[in-house]
C-alpha positions, -999 to 999 in steps of 0.1 A, spaced: 281 338 -52 288 305 -55 257 298 -89 241 259 -88 221 239 -109 190 229 -92 190 193 -82 232 194 -87 249 167 -65 272 178 -39 287 144 -40 300 142 -76 334 131 -67 321 100 -40 296 90 -62 322 80 -85 324 40 -82 367 26 -86 368 3 -113 380 -25 -92 345 -24 -71 323 -16 -113 345 -46 -120 325 -69 -90 299 -53 -95 299 -67 -131 311 -99 -127 283 -100 -101 256 -89 -130 271 -111 -153 270 -142 -130 233 -131 -122 221 -131 -157 238 -167 -162 219 -182 -133 191 -159 -145 201 -178 -183 203 -208 -175 174 -218 -161 150 -202 -186 167 -226 -210 160 -252 -188 126 -246 -191 102 -262 -215 76 -233 -219 108 -211 -226 97 -174 -238 118 -172 -267 118 -136 -268 127 -138 -227 158 -160 -236 167 -131 -261 169 -105 -239 188 -115 -208 211 -136 -240 214 -97 -249 221 -87 -218 250 -110 -212 266 -96 -242 263 -62 -226 279 -74 -198 308 -85 -205 312 -61 -230 312 -39 -202 337 -54 -181 363 -65 -211 360 -31 -222 374 -17 -182 399 -47 -173 417 -35 -203 
């Protein structure tokens, strides 16, 4: 009998993104993050911690997209 781990997905292969779709999603997330960062920076009471978090997120998104694109 075929034994499976509890909670194991039957759809593992179908859950995988294509590189193109992953790149599209990363580009969308990157654009949203840039917009949020610009809006936050334009605010006179911008929280430096929030700005830093968005900058770090943007850097991570850019690095991920660059790795996928090669």
